[in-house]
ZAVEXRO-666074 format. One line per field, with one value per residue (C-alpha): x, y, z; residue in three letters. Coordinates in Angstrom, 1 decimal. Layout:
X = [X / ...]
Y = [Y / ...]
Z = [Z / ...]
aa = [ALA / ...]
***
This chain:
X = [-13.0 / -13.7 / -13.7 / -11.9 / -14.2 / -17.2 / -15.7 / -18.1 / -17.1 / -17.8 / -15.2 / -16.9 / -15.7 / -12.0 / -11.1 / -8.8 / -6.6 / -3.3 / -0.7 / -3.2 / -2.3 / -4.4 / -2.0 / -3.6 / -7.0 / -9.4 / -10.0 / -10.8 / -12.7 / -12.9 / -12.9 / -9.9 / -9.8 / -8.0 / -7.7 / -4.9 / -3.0 / 0.3 / 2.4 / -0.4 / 0.7 / -1.0 / 1.4 / -0.2 / -3.5 / -5.8 / -6.3 / -7.1 / -9.5 / -9.5 / -9.7 / -6.7 / -6.9 / -5.2 / -4.6 / -1.6 / 0.5 / 3.7 / 5.7 / 3.1 / 4.1 / 3.0 / 5.1 / 3.3 / 0.2 / -2.1 / -2.7 / -3.8 / -6.0 / -6.0 / -6.3 / -3.5 / -3.7 / -2.2 / -1.4 / 1.6 / 3.9 / 6.9 / 9.2 / 6.6 / 8.1 / 7.0 / 9.9 / 9.2 / 12.6 / 11.4 / 7.7 / 6.3 / 4.7 / 5.6 / 3.7 / 1.2 / 0.8 / -0.3 / -2.2 / -2.3 / -2.9 / 0.0 / -0.3 / 1.4 / 2.1 / 5.0 / 7.3 / 10.4 / 12.8 / 10.2 / 11.5 / 9.9 / 12.4 / 11.0 / 7.5 / 5.1 / 4.2 / 3.2 / 1.2 / 1.1 / 0.4 / 3.3 / 2.8 / 4.4 / 5.2 / 8.1 / 10.4 / 13.5 / 15.9 / 13.4 / 14.7 / 13.3 / 15.8 / 14.4 / 11.0 / 8.6 / 7.6 / 6.8 / 4.5 / 4.3 / 3.6 / 6.4 / 5.8 / 7.4 / 8.3 / 11.2 / 13.6 / 16.6 / 19.2 / 16.7 / 17.9 / 16.0 / 18.9 / 17.9 / 14.4 / 12.1 / 11.0 / 10.1 / 7.9 / 7.6 / 6.9 / 9.5 / 8.9 / 10.4 / 11.3 / 14.2 / 16.7 / 19.7 / 22.2 / 19.8 / 21.3 / 19.9 / 22.5 / 21.5 / 17.9 / 15.7 / 14.5 / 13.9 / 11.2 / 10.9 / 10.1 / 12.7 / 12.0 / 13.4 / 14.4 / 17.2 / 19.8 / 22.7 / 25.4 / 23.0 / 24.4 / 23.1 / 26.0 / 24.9 / 21.4 / 19.2 / 17.9 / 17.1 / 14.6 / 14.3 / 13.3 / 15.8 / 15.0 / 16.3 / 17.3 / 20.1 / 22.8 / 25.7 / 28.4 / 26.0 / 27.6 / 26.5 / 29.3 / 28.2 / 24.7 / 22.8 / 21.5 / 20.7 / 18.1 / 17.7 / 16.4 / 19.0 / 18.1 / 19.3 / 20.4 / 22.9 / 25.7 / 28.5 / 31.2 / 29.0 / 30.8 / 30.2 / 32.9 / 31.6 / 28.3 / 26.5 / 25.1 / 24.2 / 21.4 / 21.0 / 19.8 / 22.2 / 21.1 / 21.7 / 23.1 / 25.9 / 28.7 / 31.3 / 34.0 / 32.0 / 34.3 / 34.6 / 37.2 / 37.7 / 35.1 / 32.4 / 30.1 / 29.4 / 26.7 / 27.8 / 25.4 / 27.8 / 28.8 / 32.5 / 32.1 / 30.4 / 33.1 / 35.8 / 34.2 / 34.4 / 37.3 / 38.9 / 40.5]
Y = [-28.9 / -25.2 / -23.5 / -20.1 / -18.6 / -19.2 / -18.1 / -15.6 / -13.0 / -15.3 / -16.8 / -20.2 / -20.7 / -20.1 / -23.6 / -25.9 / -23.1 / -24.2 / -24.4 / -23.5 / -21.3 / -18.1 / -16.0 / -13.2 / -13.8 / -11.0 / -11.5 / -7.9 / -7.4 / -11.1 / -12.4 / -14.7 / -14.2 / -17.0 / -18.8 / -21.3 / -19.9 / -21.6 / -21.8 / -20.4 / -18.6 / -15.2 / -13.4 / -10.6 / -11.3 / -8.4 / -8.6 / -5.0 / -4.3 / -8.0 / -9.2 / -11.4 / -11.0 / -13.9 / -15.6 / -18.0 / -16.9 / -18.7 / -19.4 / -17.7 / -16.1 / -12.5 / -11.0 / -8.1 / -8.7 / -5.8 / -5.6 / -1.9 / -1.2 / -5.0 / -5.9 / -8.2 / -7.7 / -10.7 / -12.4 / -14.7 / -14.0 / -15.9 / -16.6 / -15.1 / -13.8 / -10.2 / -9.3 / -6.8 / -6.8 / -8.3 / -7.3 / -4.4 / -1.8 / -4.1 / -5.4 / -2.8 / -2.7 / 0.9 / 1.5 / -2.2 / -3.3 / -5.5 / -4.9 / -7.7 / -9.6 / -12.1 / -11.0 / -12.7 / -13.0 / -11.8 / -10.2 / -6.8 / -5.4 / -2.2 / -2.9 / 0.0 / 0.2 / 3.8 / 4.6 / 0.9 / -0.1 / -2.3 / -1.7 / -4.5 / -6.3 / -8.8 / -7.8 / -9.5 / -10.1 / -8.8 / -7.4 / -3.9 / -2.6 / 0.4 / -0.1 / 2.9 / 3.2 / 6.8 / 7.7 / 4.0 / 3.2 / 0.9 / 1.7 / -1.1 / -3.1 / -5.6 / -4.8 / -6.6 / -7.3 / -6.0 / -4.5 / -1.3 / 0.2 / 3.0 / 2.8 / 5.8 / 6.2 / 9.9 / 10.8 / 7.1 / 6.4 / 4.1 / 5.0 / 2.2 / 0.1 / -2.4 / -1.7 / -3.5 / -4.3 / -3.1 / -1.8 / 1.6 / 2.6 / 5.9 / 5.4 / 8.6 / 9.1 / 12.8 / 13.8 / 10.2 / 9.6 / 7.3 / 8.2 / 5.5 / 3.3 / 0.9 / 1.4 / -0.4 / -1.4 / -0.3 / 1.2 / 4.6 / 5.5 / 8.2 / 8.2 / 11.3 / 12.2 / 15.9 / 16.9 / 13.3 / 12.8 / 10.6 / 11.6 / 8.9 / 6.7 / 4.1 / 4.7 / 2.8 / 1.8 / 3.0 / 3.9 / 7.5 / 8.3 / 10.7 / 10.9 / 14.1 / 15.0 / 18.7 / 19.8 / 16.3 / 16.0 / 13.9 / 14.9 / 12.3 / 9.9 / 7.3 / 7.6 / 5.7 / 5.0 / 6.1 / 6.9 / 10.5 / 11.0 / 13.0 / 13.5 / 16.8 / 17.9 / 21.4 / 22.6 / 19.3 / 19.2 / 17.2 / 18.4 / 15.5 / 13.2 / 10.8 / 11.1 / 9.2 / 7.9 / 8.8 / 9.3 / 12.5 / 14.1 / 17.3 / 16.3 / 16.2 / 19.3 / 19.7 / 21.9 / 24.9 / 23.8 / 21.0 / 21.5 / 21.5 / 18.3 / 16.6 / 17.6 / 16.5 / 13.0 / 12.5 / 11.0 / 12.9 / 10.7]
Z = [-13.7 / -13.4 / -16.8 / -16.6 / -19.2 / -17.0 / -13.7 / -12.1 / -9.6 / -6.6 / -4.2 / -4.4 / -8.0 / -7.5 / -6.6 / -8.6 / -9.9 / -8.4 / -11.2 / -13.9 / -16.9 / -16.6 / -18.7 / -20.6 / -19.0 / -18.1 / -14.4 / -13.6 / -10.3 / -9.5 / -5.9 / -5.2 / -1.5 / 0.3 / -3.1 / -3.7 / -6.7 / -6.0 / -9.2 / -11.3 / -14.4 / -14.3 / -16.7 / -18.6 / -17.0 / -16.0 / -12.2 / -11.8 / -8.9 / -8.0 / -4.4 / -3.6 / 0.1 / 1.9 / -1.4 / -1.7 / -4.7 / -3.8 / -6.9 / -9.1 / -12.4 / -12.4 / -15.2 / -16.9 / -14.8 / -14.2 / -10.4 / -10.4 / -7.3 / -6.5 / -2.8 / -1.8 / 1.9 / 3.7 / 0.5 / 0.2 / -2.7 / -1.5 / -4.5 / -6.9 / -10.1 / -10.6 / -12.8 / -15.5 / -17.1 / -20.4 / -20.2 / -22.0 / -19.6 / -16.7 / -13.7 / -12.5 / -8.7 / -8.6 / -5.3 / -4.7 / -1.1 / -0.1 / 3.7 / 5.5 / 2.3 / 2.1 / -0.8 / 0.5 / -2.4 / -4.9 / -8.1 / -8.5 / -11.0 / -12.5 / -11.1 / -10.7 / -7.0 / -7.1 / -3.9 / -3.0 / 0.6 / 1.8 / 5.5 / 7.5 / 4.3 / 4.3 / 1.4 / 2.8 / -0.1 / -2.6 / -5.9 / -6.4 / -8.9 / -10.7 / -9.2 / -8.9 / -5.2 / -5.4 / -2.5 / -1.3 / 2.3 / 3.6 / 7.3 / 9.4 / 6.3 / 6.3 / 3.5 / 5.0 / 2.3 / -0.3 / -3.6 / -4.4 / -6.4 / -8.8 / -7.3 / -7.2 / -3.5 / -3.7 / -0.8 / 0.3 / 4.0 / 5.4 / 9.1 / 11.2 / 8.2 / 8.5 / 5.7 / 7.2 / 4.4 / 1.7 / -1.6 / -2.3 / -4.8 / -6.6 / -5.3 / -5.2 / -1.6 / -1.9 / 0.6 / 1.9 / 5.6 / 7.2 / 10.8 / 13.0 / 10.1 / 10.5 / 7.7 / 9.3 / 6.8 / 4.0 / 0.8 / -0.1 / -2.4 / -4.8 / -3.4 / -3.5 / 0.1 / -0.4 / 2.2 / 3.5 / 7.2 / 8.9 / 12.5 / 14.9 / 11.9 / 12.5 / 9.9 / 11.6 / 9.1 / 6.3 / 3.0 / 2.2 / -0.1 / -2.8 / -1.3 / -1.7 / 1.8 / 1.2 / 3.7 / 5.2 / 8.7 / 10.6 / 14.1 / 16.6 / 13.9 / 14.8 / 12.3 / 13.9 / 11.3 / 8.4 / 5.1 / 4.2 / 1.6 / -1.4 / 0.4 / 0.3 / 3.7 / 2.9 / 5.1 / 6.8 / 10.4 / 12.5 / 15.9 / 18.4 / 15.7 / 16.7 / 14.1 / 16.0 / 13.7 / 10.6 / 7.6 / 5.6 / 3.4 / 1.4 / -1.1 / 1.7 / 1.9 / 5.5 / 7.1 / 9.2 / 11.9 / 12.9 / 16.5 / 17.3 / 19.3 / 16.4 / 14.0 / 16.5 / 16.7 / 13.0 / 11.1 / 8.2 / 5.7]
aa = [UNK / UNK / UNK / UNK / UNK / UNK / UNK / UNK / UNK / UNK / UNK / UNK / UNK / UNK / UNK / UNK / UNK / UNK / UNK / UNK / UNK / UNK / UNK / UNK / UNK / UNK / UNK / UNK / UNK / UNK / UNK / UNK / UNK / UNK / UNK / UNK / UNK / UNK / UNK / UNK / UNK / UNK / UNK / UNK / UNK / UNK / UNK / UNK / UNK / UNK / UNK / UNK / UNK / UNK / UNK / UNK / UNK / UNK / UNK / UNK / UNK / UNK / UNK / UNK / UNK / UNK / UNK / UNK / UNK / UNK / UNK / UNK / UNK / UNK / UNK / UNK / UNK / UNK / UNK / UNK / UNK / UNK / UNK / UNK / UNK / UNK / UNK / UNK / UNK / UNK / UNK / UNK / UNK / UNK / UNK / UNK / UNK / UNK / UNK / UNK / UNK / UNK / UNK / UNK / UNK / UNK / UNK / UNK / UNK / UNK / UNK / UNK / UNK / UNK / UNK / UNK / UNK / UNK / UNK / UNK / UNK / UNK / UNK / UNK / UNK / UNK / UNK / UNK / UNK / UNK / UNK / UNK / UNK / UNK / UNK / UNK / UNK / UNK / UNK / UNK / UNK / UNK / UNK / UNK / UNK / UNK / UNK / UNK / UNK / UNK / UNK / UNK / UNK / UNK / UNK / UNK / UNK / UNK / UNK / UNK / UNK / UNK / UNK / UNK / UNK / UNK / UNK / UNK / UNK / UNK / UNK / UNK / UNK / UNK / UNK / UNK / UNK / UNK / UNK / UNK / UNK / UNK / UNK / UNK / UNK / UNK / UNK / UNK / UNK / UNK / UNK / UNK / UNK / UNK / UNK / UNK / UNK / UNK / UNK / UNK / UNK / UNK / UNK / UNK / UNK / UNK / UNK / UNK / UNK / UNK / UNK / UNK / UNK / UNK / UNK / UNK / UNK / UNK / UNK / UNK / UNK / UNK / UNK / UNK / UNK / UNK / UNK / UNK / UNK / UNK / UNK / UNK / UNK / UNK / UNK / UNK / UNK / UNK / UNK / UNK / UNK / UNK / UNK / UNK / UNK / UNK / UNK / UNK / UNK / UNK / UNK / UNK / UNK / UNK / UNK / UNK / UNK / UNK / UNK / UNK / UNK / UNK / UNK / UNK / UNK / UNK / UNK / UNK / UNK]
***
């Protein structure tokens, strides 16, 4: 049986770790590429700078784990517990490479994903409540029915991301790039979208009530039946946007650049 204390930084020595208890271990910089770590307890372990490319972490416990600058490209984290709700300092995924990773249903509550690469990652149904995703790359990521409520997504790149039905309640998306993103039936109630780029985004039946869209780029956005009550659209660019049957009321701050035809297509309630 492999003794963890004698593990060297070589891929040949990572076998037999499925379901093991490696909590609190110093595994910094180790090579776990393609390793089977299903159900392994890695809570509070130091995996900073470790290579976890292609590793199977399904059902693994990663609460409070330090994954700073770790490479998780192509790793499977389906059902993995990355919750930081009760862990001091939380799980650290700063600048981690999670490109194409499977995080379906993963709990990333309050996790630090600052600058992380989540390109093409599967985050369907993932819990990202209060997570720090500042500057993260989520290009083409699947966040269908995900819950990033209260998350920090300042300057994040969500180009082409799928956010259908996602809960972004009071999330901070200021300066984020959501070009071509699908936000159909998503909730952005009270969200901060100042200066965000939403060119060509799909916002059909999206809840934008109370959202701050000052200076947002909404050119050619599809906003059919979007809820804009209490929203602030001061200085927003809505050229070519489809606002058919979108809802607004006296509490909505509209931009003067709205064309008469756009305003006529909207529904005042």
